[in-house]
C-alpha positions in Angstrom: -8.1 -10.9 111.6 -9.5 -10.1 108.6 -13.2 -8.5 108.9 -16.2 -9.9 106.9 -16.3 -7.1 104.7 -12.4 -7.1 104.5 -13.0 -10.6 103.4 -15.4 -9.9 101.1 -13.6 -6.9 99.3 -10.8 -9.6 98.7 -12.6 -11.8 96.7 -14.9 -9.1 94.9 -11.1 -7.8 93.4 -8.8 -11.0 93.8 -10.8 -13.3 92.0 -11.0 -11.2 88.8 -7.1 -10.4 89.0 -6.8 -14.6 89.3 -8.9 -15.2 86.6 -7.0 -12.3 84.2 -3.7 -13.6 85.1 -4.8 -17.2 84.2 -6.2 -16.2 81.3 -3.3 -14.3 80.0 -0.8 -17.2 80.9 -3.3 -19.3 78.8 -4.0 -16.7 76.3 -3.3 -17.8 72.3 -4.0 -15.8 69.6 -4.0 -18.9 67.5 -7.5 -19.3 68.4 -8.7 -16.5 66.0 -6.6 -17.7 63.4 -9.8 -19.8 61.7 -11.7 -16.1 61.8 -8.5 -14.6 60.4 -8.7 -17.2 57.4 -12.2 -17.0 57.0 -12.3 -13.4 56.7 -9.4 -13.7 54.2 -10.7 -16.2 51.9 -13.6 -14.0 51.6 -12.1 -11.2 50.9 -10.3 -12.3 47.8 -12.5 -15.5 46.6 -9.1 -17.9 47.3 -8.2 -20.0 50.5 -5.8 -18.6 52.6 -4.0 -20.2 55.4 -2.0 -18.9 59.0 0.5 -21.1 61.0 0.7 -18.4 63.4 -1.0 -15.2 64.9 0.5 -12.8 67.3 -0.8 -9.5 68.4 0.6 -6.5 70.6 -1.6 -4.0 71.7 -1.6 -0.6 72.3 -2.4 2.8 70.7 -0.9 1.6 67.8 -1.8 -2.5 67.3 0.9 -4.7 65.8 -0.6 -7.9 64.3 1.7 -10.6 63.3 1.0 -13.8 61.1 3.8 -16.5 60.5 3.8 -18.6 57.1 0.9 -17.1 55.4 -0.4 -18.9 52.0 -2.9 -17.9 49.2 -3.7 -20.7 47.2 -4.0 -21.2 43.7 -7.9 -21.2 42.4 -9.8 -24.0 42.0 -8.9 -26.5 39.3 -5.5 -25.3 39.3 -3.0 -28.2 38.1 -1.6 -30.1 41.2 2.0 -30.1 42.0 2.3 -26.4 41.8 3.7 -24.0 44.5 0.6 -21.4 45.9 0.4 -18.5 44.3 1.6 -16.7 47.4 3.4 -17.6 50.6 4.8 -14.9 53.3 7.6 -16.0 55.9 6.3 -13.1 58.1 3.4 -10.9 57.6 3.2 -7.7 60.1 1.0 -4.9 60.1 0.6 -1.7 62.5 -2.7 -0.6 63.0 -3.3 2.8 64.1 -6.3 2.2 66.6 -6.6 5.7 67.8 -7.3 6.7 64.6 -9.9 4.5 63.9 -11.6 5.0 67.6 -11.5 8.8 66.5 -13.3 8.0 63.0 -10.5 8.3 60.3 -10.7 5.5 58.9 -8.4 2.2 59.0 -4.8 3.6 58.8 -2.4 0.8 58.1 0.9 2.6 59.4 3.2 -0.3 58.1 3.0 -3.4 56.3 6.0 -5.8 56.3 6.6 -8.4 54.3 9.5 -10.9 54.9 10.5 -13.7 52.5 7.2 -13.2 50.2 7.1 -15.7 47.2 5.2 -15.2 44.1 4.0 -17.6 41.7 2.4 -15.3 38.8 0.9 -17.7 35.9 -1.3 -18.6 33.2 -2.2 -22.1 31.7 -1.8 -22.7 28.1 -5.7 -22.4 27.9 -5.8 -18.6 29.5 -6.5 -20.0 33.2 -4.7 -17.2 35.4 -4.0 -17.7 39.4 -3.6 -14.2 40.1 -6.9 -12.8 39.0 -8.6 -12.5 42.7 -12.3 -11.9 43.1 -11.2 -8.8 45.6 -15.0 -7.0 44.5 -14.6 -4.4 47.3 -17.1 -3.5 50.0 -17.6 -0.2 48.6 -16.2 1.3 51.3 -13.1 3.4 51.9 -9.7 1.8 51.0 -7.2 1.4 53.9 -4.7 4.3 53.7 -1.3 2.6 53.9 1.9 3.9 55.0 5.2 2.1 54.8 5.6 -1.2 53.1 9.0 -3.0 53.7 9.9 -5.9 51.6 12.6 -8.3 52.5 13.6 -11.1 50.2 11.0 -11.1 47.9 10.8 -13.4 44.8 8.1 -13.6 42.3 8.0 -16.1 39.2 6.3 -15.2 36.2 5.3 -17.8 33.5 2.6 -16.4 30.8 2.7 -18.9 27.6 0.1 -16.3 25.4 3.2 -13.9 25.8 6.4 -16.5 25.7 7.2 -14.6 28.9 9.0 -16.8 31.9 11.0 -14.8 34.0 11.9 -14.5 37.8 11.9 -11.1 39.8 14.1 -10.5 43.0 12.0 -7.5 45.1 13.4 -5.6 48.3 13.0 -2.3 50.0 16.0 -0.6 51.0 16.8 2.4 53.3 14.2 3.9 55.9 12.2 7.2 55.4 12.4 9.6 52.6 15.1 7.8 51.6 13.7 4.3 51.1 13.5 2.7 47.9 11.9 -0.5 46.1 14.4 -2.6 43.8 13.0 -4.8 41.5 15.7 -7.0 39.2 13.6 -9.4 36.9 15.7 -12.0 34.6 14.4 -14.6 31.9 12.1 -14.3 28.8 9.4 -12.3 27.4 8.2 -12.2 24.1 10.7 -15.5 23.4 13.2 -12.9 23.7 15.5 -12.7 26.8 14.4 -10.0 29.5 16.5 -8.1 31.6 14.8 -5.4 33.6 15.4 -3.1 36.7 13.2 -0.8 38.5 14.4 1.6 41.2 11.4 3.2 42.7 11.1 5.7 45.4 9.6 5.1 49.2 6.7 2.9 49.2 5.7 5.5 52.4 4.8 8.0 49.4 2.7 5.5 47.1 -0.4 7.7 48.1 1.2 10.8 49.0 0.2 13.4 46.5 2.3 16.0 47.8 5.5 13.7 47.0 5.3 12.0 43.8 6.8 9.0 43.2 10.3 8.9 41.7 10.6 5.8 39.4 13.7 4.9 37.3 13.1 1.4 35.1 15.3 0.0 32.6 14.2 -2.8 30.0 16.3 -4.7 27.7 14.1 -7.0 25.7 16.2 -9.2 23.1 17.5 -6.2 21.1 15.1 -3.5 22.4 15.7 -1.3 25.2 13.4 0.9 26.9 14.1 3.4 29.9 11.3 5.6 31.9 12.3 8.2 34.3 10.6 10.9 36.1 7.6 10.9 39.0 4.3 9.6 39.2 1.8 11.1 41.2 0.1 8.3 42.0 1.6 4.7 41.1 -1.3 2.7 42.5 -4.0 4.5 40.2 -1.5 4.5 37.4 -2.2 8.7 37.4 -0.1 11.9 37.2 3.2 10.9 35.3 5.6 13.5 34.6 8.0 11.1 32.8 10.6 10.8 29.9 10.4 7.8 27.9 13.1 6.3 25.7 12.7 3.3 23.3 15.0 2.3 20.9 16.1 -1.2 18.7 16.2 -2.4 15.5 12.6 -3.2 14.8 9.5 -1.2 16.4 7.2 -4.4 15.7 9.4 -6.1 18.4 7.6 -3.6 20.9 4.4 -4.7 20.0 4.4 -7.4 23.2 5.7 -4.6 25.4 3.1 -1.9 24.0 0.3 -4.0 23.8 -1.1 -3.3 20.7 0.2 -4.0 17.0 2.9 -2.1 15.2 4.4 -2.6 11.8 7.7 -3.6 10.8 10.1 -1.0 10.6 13.5 0.0 10.4 16.0 0.8 13.3 14.9 3.4 15.5 15.1 5.6 18.5 12.7 8.0 19.9 12.1 9.8 23.2 9.4 12.0 24.3 7.6 12.5 27.2 4.6 10.2 28.8 1.5 11.4 30.3 -0.8 9.1 32.2 -4.3 9.4 33.4 -4.9 5.7 35.2 -4.9 2.6 32.5 -7.7 4.4 30.6 -5.7 7.4 29.3 -1.9 7.1 27.9 -0.6 9.9 26.0 3.0 10.0 24.8 3.7 13.7 23.5 6.5 16.0 22.3 8.6 12.8 21.3 11.0 13.2 18.8 13.4 10.5 16.6 14.8 8.8 13.9 13.4 5.5 12.1 15.9 4.4 9.5 17.2 7.0 7.4 13.9 9.5 8.1 13.3 11.8 11.5 9.8 11.5 13.1 7.9 13.6 15.7 4.7 14.1 17.1 2.2 13.1 19.5 0.3 9.8 20.1 -2.9 9.6 22.5 -4.6 6.4 23.5 -7.7 6.3 24.9 -8.8 2.7 26.1 -12.2 3.8 27.2 -13.1 4.2 23.2 -16.9 5.5 22.9 -19.8 5.4 24.6 -20.8 3.0 22.1 -17.9 0.6 22.1 -15.1 0.0 24.3 -12.5 -0.3 21.3 -9.7 1.9 22.2 -9.6 5.2 20.3 -5.9 5.8 19.0 -5.2 9.7 18.1 -1.8 10.1 16.0 -0.1 13.2 14.8 2.8 13.0 13.3 5.6 14.4 11.2 8.8 14.1 9.8 11.2 16.7 8.1 13.3 14.0 6.1 11.7 11.0 5.1 13.2 7.9 3.2 10.0 6.4 1.7 11.8 2.9 2.1 11.7 3.1 6.0 7.7 3.1 5.6 7.6 -0.5 3.5 6.7 -2.5 6.6 3.5 -0.4 6.4 2.4 -2.4 3.0 3.8 -5.4 3.9 7.8 -4.9 2.6 10.9 -4.8 3.9 11.7 -1.3 5.7 14.8 0.2 4.3 15.7 -2.4 1.5 14.4 -2.9 -2.0 13.2 -6.0 -2.3 15.6 -8.6 -4.1 13.4 -11.8 -4.1 11.6 -13.3 -7.0 8.4 -11.1 -6.4 8.5 -7.6 -6.0 5.1 -6.7 -4.8 4.9 -7.4 -1.2 2.8 -10.8 -0.3 2.8 -10.7 3.2 -1.1 -11.2 4.6 -3.0 -8.3 6.2 -4.5 -9.1 9.5 -7.6 -8.5 10.0 -7.8 -8.9 14.2 -4.6 -6.0 13.9 -7.3 -3.7 11.7 -10.2 -4.0 14.9 -8.1 -3.6 17.9 -8.8 0.1 18.1 -10.6 2.9 16.1 -7.0 4.8 14.9 -7.1 8.1 13.4 -3.7 9.5 11.9 -2.3 12.8 10.4 1.4 12.8 8.8 2.9 14.9 6.8 6.6 14.5 5.2 8.4 17.7 4.3 11.0 16.2 2.3 11.2 12.9 0.3 14.8 12.2 0.0 16.5 9.9 -2.4 18.7 10.9 -5.2 16.4 9.5 -7.8 13.4 9.8 -6.1 11.1 12.7 -8.0 8.5 13.1 -5.0 8.8 16.0 -3.0 6.6 15.7 0.1 4.0 13.4 1.3 1.0 13.6 3.2 -1.1 10.6 4.8 -4.9 11.4 6.7 -6.3 8.0 7.6 -9.3 7.1 9.7 -9.4 3.1 10.9 -13.3 2.9 12.2 -14.5 -0.7 13.0 -11.9 -2.2 11.0 -12.1 -0.1 8.4 -9.6 1.9 7.2 -10.1 5.0 4.8 -7.2 6.6 3.2 -8.5 10.4 2.6 -5.9 11.0 1.0 -2.4 10.1 0.7 -1.0 12.8 -1.2 2.5 13.3 -2.7 4.3 16.5 -4.2 6.0 16.4 -7.6 7.1 20.2 -8.4 4.3 22.3 -8.4 1.5 18.9 -9.0 0.4 16.2 -6.9 -0.1 12.6 -7.3 -3.1 11.8 -4.7 -5.1 8.6 -4.1 -8.2 7.9 -1.6 -8.0 4.3 -0.5 -10.6 2.1 1.6 -9.9 -1.0 3.1 -12.9 -3.1 4.6 -12.5 -6.4 6.1 -14.4 -9.2 4.1 -13.4 -11.7 6.4 -10.5 -13.1 9.0 -8.6 -13.5 5.7 -9.4 -10.9 3.1 -9.9 -7.0 2.7 -11.9 -5.4 -0.1 -10.1 -2.4 -1.7 -10.9 0.4 -3.2 -8.7 2.9 -4.9 -9.0 6.1 -6.7 -5.8 8.3 -8.5 -5.3 11.8 -9.5 -2.2 13.0 -11.5 -2.6 16.8 -11.2 -0.3 18.7 -13.2 2.8 16.4 -12.6 5.9 19.1 -12.7 8.2 17.6 -15.5 11.4 19.2 -14.5 11.1 18.0 -11.0 11.0 14.4 -12.2 13.6 15.0 -14.9 15.6 16.6 -12.0 15.4 12.9 -10.1 17.8 11.2 -13.2 20.4 13.7 -13.0 21.1 13.9 -16.6 18.4 15.2 -18.5 15.9 18.4 -18.1 12.5 18.9 -19.2 9.8 21.3 -18.7 5.6 21.3 -18.3 3.2 18.7 -16.5 1.7 15.6 -16.8 -2.2 14.5 -15.8 -4.3 11.9 -15.5 -6.9 9.5 -13.3 -7.4 5.8 -12.4 -9.2 3.8 -9.9 -8.9 0.0 -8.9 -11.3 -2.3 -7.2 -9.9 -5.4 -5.7 -9.9 -8.1 -3.0 -7.3 -10.6 -1.4 -4.7 -10.6 1.8 -1.4 -8.9 0.5 -0.8 -6.2 -1.4 0.6 -8.8 -3.9 -2.9 -10.7 -4.2 -5.1 -7.4 -4.2 -3.0 -6.2 -7.7 -3.4 -9.9 -8.6 -7.1 -10.0 -8.3 -7.6 -6.5 -9.3 -10.2 -4.6 -11.8 -9.7 -0.9 -12.9 -8.2 1.2 -15.5 -5.9 4.5 -15.6 -5.8 7.5 -18.1 -3.3 9.8 -19.0 -3.4 12.5 -21.5 -0.5 15.0 -22.3 0.7 17.1 -25.2 3.4 19.2 -26.3 7.0 19.4 -24.8 10.0 17.2 -25.6 11.2 13.7 -25.6 13.8 12.8 -23.0 15.4 9.7 -21.7 13.4 9.0 -18.3 14.9 5.4 -18.4 18.2 6.5 -17.3 16.8 7.0 -13.7 16.5 3.1 -13.7 18.5 1.4 -16.3 21.4 4.0 -16.7 22.4 6.0 -19.7 23.9 3.0 -22.0 20.6 1.4 -21.6 18.2 4.4 -22.5 19.9 5.4 -25.4 20.1 1.9 -26.6 16.2 1.5 -26.2 15.5 4.9 -27.4 17.9 3.9 -30.6 16.5 0.4 -31.2 12.5 2.7 -31.7 14.3 5.0 -34.1 13.4 8.3 -31.8 16.5 10.6 -30.9 17.2 11.1 -27.2 15.5 14.4 -27.4 12.8 15.0 -29.8 9.4 17.4 -30.1 6.4 15.5 -28.7 2.9 16.3 -30.6 0.9 14.1 -28.3 1.1 11.6 -25.6 -1.8 9.2 -24.8 -2.1 6.2 -22.3 -5.4 4.2 -21.7 -4.6 1.2 -19.4 -6.9 -1.3 -18.6 -6.7 -3.7 -15.2 -9.1 -6.8 -15.4 -8.3 -9.6 -13.1 -5.1 -8.5 -12.2 -3.9 -8.1 -15.3 -3.0 -4.5 -17.2 -4.4 -4.4 -20.9 -2.3 -1.5 -22.9 -5.4 -0.5 -24.6 -4.1 2.6 -26.4 -0.4 3.7 -25.0 0.5 6.2 -28.0 3.5 8.3 -28.5 3.5 11.5 -31.3 6.7 12.8 -31.8 8.2 14.6 -34.6 9.6 11.4 -35.8 7.2 9.2 -35.7 4.4 7.7 -34.0 5.0 4.8 -31.4 2.7 2.3 -30.3 2.8 0.2 -27.3 0.6 -3.1 -26.8 0.4 -6.3 -24.8 -0.1 -7.0 -21.4 1.4 -7.1 -17.9 0.0 -9.7 -15.4 0.2 -8.2 -12.1 -0.6 -11.7 -10.0 2.5 -13.7 -11.9 4.7 -10.6 -12.4 4.9 -11.4 -16.0 5.9 -8.8 -19.2 4.3 -9.2 -22.5 4.9 -5.9 -24.3 5.6 -5.1 -27.9 6.8 -1.8 -28.9 6.6 -0.3 -32.6 7.7 3.1 -33.9 6.1 4.3 -37.5 8.4 7.2 -39.3 6.9 9.8 -40.4 9.7 10.4 -42.8 11.0 7.5 -44.8 14.8 6.9 -45.3 16.8 3.9 -45.8 17.0 2.2 -42.4 13.8 3.2 -40.9 11.7 0.9 -42.0 9.0 0.1 -39.1 10.6 -2.1 -36.3 9.5 -3.4 -32.9 11.0 -4.3 -29.7 9.6 -6.8 -27.4 9.3 -6.7 -23.6 9.2 -9.8 -21.6 10.5 -11.7 -18.4 9.6 -11.1 -15.0 9.1 -8.0 -12.7 12.1 -9.4 -11.1 14.1 -10.4 -14.2 12.8 -8.2 -17.5 14.3 -9.0 -20.6 14.0 -6.8 -23.8 14.5 -8.6 -27.3 14.9 -6.6 -30.7 12.9 -8.3 -34.0 15.3 -9.4 -36.7 14.3 -6.3 -38.7 16.2 -4.0 -35.8 19.4 -6.6 -36.8 21.3 -3.8 -38.1 20.9 -2.0 -34.8 21.9 -4.5 -32.4 25.1 -2.8 -31.3 23.1 -0.2 -30.1 20.5 -2.1 -28.2 23.8 -4.3 -26.3 22.9 -2.8 -23.0 19.3 -4.0 -23.0 19.8 -6.6 -20.4 19.5 -4.1 -17.6 16.7 -4.0 -15.3 13.4 -2.7 -16.8 9.8 -1.8 -15.6 7.4 -1.4 -18.3 6.0 1.9 -17.2 9.7 3.5 -17.1 9.2 3.8 -21.0 7.0 6.9 -20.3 8.3 10.1 -21.9 8.1 13.8 -20.5 5.8 15.6 -22.1 4.1 19.1 -21.5 0.3 19.0 -21.0 -1.7 22.0 -22.2 -1.8 22.8 -25.5 -5.1 23.0 -27.7 -6.8 19.9 -28.6 -6.7 21.6 -32.0 -2.7 21.5 -32.1 -3.2 18.1 -33.5 -6.3 15.9 -34.5 -5.3 12.7 -33.7 -4.1 14.1 -30.1 -7.5 16.2 -29.7 -9.3 13.1 -30.8 -7.3 10.8 -27.6 -7.6 13.6 -25.2 -11.0 14.1 -25.6 -11.6 10.0 -25.4 -9.5 10.1 -22.1 -11.0 13.0 -20.8 -15.0 12.1 -21.1 -14.6 8.7 -18.9 -12.9 10.3 -15.8 -11.0 7.5 -14.9 -13.7 5.9 -13.0 -13.7 2.0 -12.3 -16.2 0.1 -14.0 
């Protein structure tokens, strides 16, 4: 028989063992579901529910939750699925590391059949903005992340986007990869994207940069990104090459997140540097834009300055060869094409919000302007857009040894219009270079002048149609050649010179132009050509708003002879469809003027004349030169 002492010892040890056995038999980790749901809901500011909970204790604790769901925010439309559901969520926690004071180490996270609804309503309310807030403590260290059968449905009406993405991980250890396939629409264009990322185990492993291979086809736009990212969670430390191509860079706007003008067909590749979402640099890129090449660096600092949060964009661009038609999208035209509509001046409205999206600093140089009939040699642009105000100082074209330069200020007046001020300077424009563009005539000398325009409007067409200002040009000496040939052909140019009573080449004593712009109408106050044969005067107006021409040209011969009676030529019509009407008094020359139905621009009649002779060489020219030089061309 057991002694009383033995009995007492059996009771002391046996009862706890029985109680532990009973507890183990009836224990249910689901008792802790309310605690888990409460903590999870508080952490993200959203209702979290769990169907079942399992825990396996040990040096590494494994927590498994079945049927996890994260609700949409309060007030979300009924009938939609939850923001997220997970068939099985498993987390392995390194208990030994936590006890040793090494923080929370999650050795692995497993997601089986996760489903996401990433959506916005039409009024901009989003279900994916979680109130994570953060406790200010050290973030947990995450090891491996495994996803099986993941699926995301994305609906963003503001971006005209709706697509689905299949998400999985494949492989183990160092060979594991994250694979995402997406299909649907984005920016109202069909989109297909594929991401192959490295092992999610290395997401925060600075010693092993995370490899990424991303391809996107968004409508006709193609984007490829390949390389490594040191910290993809923080979006830092990228060593990747970015390539993109398509028919129009403005289609990149939804992908880039900032405004881009319409362009010609392009292909560009370069290095992408990332410093979080605050700083992005696209460096050493090269490519083709229409018939032009393009290279340089673009730096986007999303942090802005201390005084304002607007991003700061710095662009240093260059081209060895440039076709100016490729840049017409920047002024509202159609890149790569001449305007063939009823209006020649672009009427695309200026987008005031686009002017305000960032502070932009641009430096651009085009070394060689190409084009058989283009008398311009190179292009330099220095532009700063700060607080929505654009300052171009200057835009400069080289013409031989001379220069055509302008300073432009654009200031937003409202959400629909801007105030524009333009100062122009013609400095010794090389006549030989301009004549070389005709491929028919030669010339020598230089042309100089000044001008200014002050206008308000919402497009280039309305700015010119409302503008005020003036342009003055003064030249003396040289000889006359038919610059008309460049735009209208040899037959037309000779016909007009014949109708004016002038040979194709004649000595020039003086040429002076003084044009006024008032409310969009150019008034030819003075446009006089004094040659060895006669004096030609041009008078009338050109309405830039309506694009209507109403000019009269008259030549008075210096040497009377039969058939040299004073005659006039009327130039009328529109910019898109001009006409030249010889008067009845030149009927005898009608045969020579048979080709006058060709295209004509009013300023194309300007001759090529050498500038630089003294005022004393011709009293009339000297007087006009002094008058033109005195005002300096400033707008009043």
